[in-house]
C-alpha positions, -999 to 999 in steps of 0.1 A, spaced: 523 -271 -811 512 -295 -783 521 -290 -747 539 -262 -728 564 -242 -747 601 -249 -738 617 -216 -726 655 -215 -723 669 -192 -696 706 -182 -696 724 -187 -663 752 -174 -641 785 -194 -639 799 -188 -604 831 -202 -588 829 -216 -553 791 -216 -548 780 -231 -514 751 -253 -506 748 -280 -480 782 -295 -474 794 -285 -509 815 -256 -522 819 -260 -560 817 -241 -593 781 -239 -603 757 -228 -630 732 -207 -611 698 -193 -618 677 -175 -591 645 -195 -586 623 -166 -596 631 -171 -633 619 -207 -637 590 -201 -613 579 -171 -635 582 -192 -667 561 -219 -650 535 -195 -638 533 -181 -673 526 -216 -688 560 -226 -700 587 -252 -692 620 -238 -681 654 -251 -693 687 -237 -679 713 -227 -705 747 -224 -688 776 -208 -707 789 -230 -735 809 -227 -767 792 -198 -787 793 -221 -818 767 -243 -802 742 -214 -797 722 -220 -830 717 -257 -822 706 -248 -786 681 -222 -798 668 -246 -825 655 -268 -797 637 -240 -779 603 -223 -783 614 -191 -766 645 -176 -750 651 -155 -719 685 -137 -713 686 -133 -676 700 -105 -654 735 -105 -640 769 -88 -642 777 -57 -663 784 -63 -700 821 -58 -707 824 -23 -722 847 -35 -750 817 -52 -764 803 -18 -773 835 0 -781 839 18 -747 866 19 -720 857 5 -686 847 32 -661 856 29 -624 821 19 -612 816 -8 -639 819 -43 -625 843 -71 -634 837 -88 -668 819 -121 -673 834 -129 -706 820 -164 -709 785 -152 -703 789 -122 -727 801 -145 -755 775 -172 -750 745 -149 -745 754 -127 -775 756 -158 -796 722 -170 -782 707 -136 -791 721 -137 -826 707 -172 -831 673 -163 -817 670 -133 -840 682 -153 -870 657 -181 -863 627 -159 -853 625 -174 -818 607 -152 -793 631 -134 -771 629 -117 -737 659 -98 -722 657 -90 -685 680 -62 -670 714 -73 -683 696 -93 -710 680 -61 -723 713 -43 -722 730 -72 -740 702 -72 -767 710 -35 -773 747 -42 -775 741 -72 -799 724 -48 -823 752 -22 -821 739 0 -793 758 14 -763 753 16 -725 755 42 -698 780 26 -674 765 41 -642 734 59 -632 722 67 -597 688 60 -581 679 26 -596 697 4 -570 693 21 -537 707 -6 -513 733 -32 -522 716 -66 -525 681 -52 -521 656 -48 -549 638 -14 -550 609 -3 -571 598 25 -594 572 32 -620 575 26 -657 553 41 -683 546 23 -716 548 39 -750 514 37 -766 511 13 -796 542 -7 -786 545 -44 -780 551 -37 -744 520 -16 -741 500 -44 -757 512 -67 -729 511 -41 -700 490 -11 -711 491 9 -679 518 26 -658 531 1 -632 555 -2 -603 582 -27 -610 610 -44 -591 644 -29 -600 681 -33 -593 705 -19 -618 731 8 -622 735 7 -660 711 16 -688 707 19 -725 725 49 -741 723 47 -779 697 23 -792 709 -6 -813 699 -9 -850 661 -14 -853 654 -12 -816 628 13 -803 621 23 -767 588 11 -754 588 22 -718 604 49 -697 611 56 -660 601 90 -646 637 102 -649 637 94 -687 657 62 -684 648 37 -711 630 8 -693 620 -14 -722 631 -19 -758 617 -39 -786 624 -49 -822 594 -41 -844 608 -59 -874 607 -92 -854 577 -112 -844 583 -110 -806 615 -94 -792 614 -74 -760 638 -63 -733 629 -49 -699 652 -31 -675 635 -44 -644 632 -78 -628 597 -93 -634 608 -125 -617 610 -106 -584 574 -94 -586 538 -106 -588 530 -96 -624 535 -124 -649 523 -105 -680 556 -99 -696 566 -135 -693 531 -146 -703 535 -126 -735 568 -145 -743 552 -179 -736 522 -171 -757 544 -160 -786 565 -192 -781 534 -214 -782 522 -198 -815 
C-alpha cells in the first residue's frame, strides 16, 4: 500500500449544535480523534450515522476503523432493561456502529473501539455491560485518570507493555465478554480496561480515551496494522 492509511472514525449526531452564528444539527467528532490518527501516521475520515445497509461499502473503502466514544449503548441491544443511571439512547449511532463493527470483522479490517466503542464491540459479539460503576468519572465533563495494567502476551501488551496512567471518563463497563473476546488490561479495581479478539488480525477495544492523552501507541498500532 502507498501513502497514509485511511482510518474511518464514527461520529456523534447532535441536534442544535452551536458554532459562530449557527445553531444546526451536526455530525460531531472531538478534534482529539483526528489529531491522534494524524499523529499516528494515518488519514482521518469522519463516518456520521447512515443506513446500516451501507456499512459494508463504507468499510470496504477504509484501511482501518475507529468506533469513537459517546453515549451509553441502549440496554435492549444486550437483552437488558434500562437502569435509572443509564443515559438516553442514541439509536442511530447504535445501529450504524454495530453494522460498521460487523462489516469490519467480516472484511478483516483493523478495528479500534474507544470507550463506548469497546463496549459496543463487546455487545456486537454477544457480551453484556455493567450499566453503572463509580470511580471512573469523578466530575461531570472532566476527564480523570487511573492506571491500567496489561495482560502479558496480549495484543495490547505488545503495543503498550507497561502499566500506564490513562485519561478516563466512563460509568459503564464490560460485564460478560462477547464470543471470542478476551480481556487484555485491567484497572486496579478489576474493571476490564481493554479487550481483543485473538482470532482476528487486529481488533482491540480500550475503555479509556487515548485521544485525550499524549500516548499515541494504541492508535499507532491500528495505523500500522491498517498499512500492512
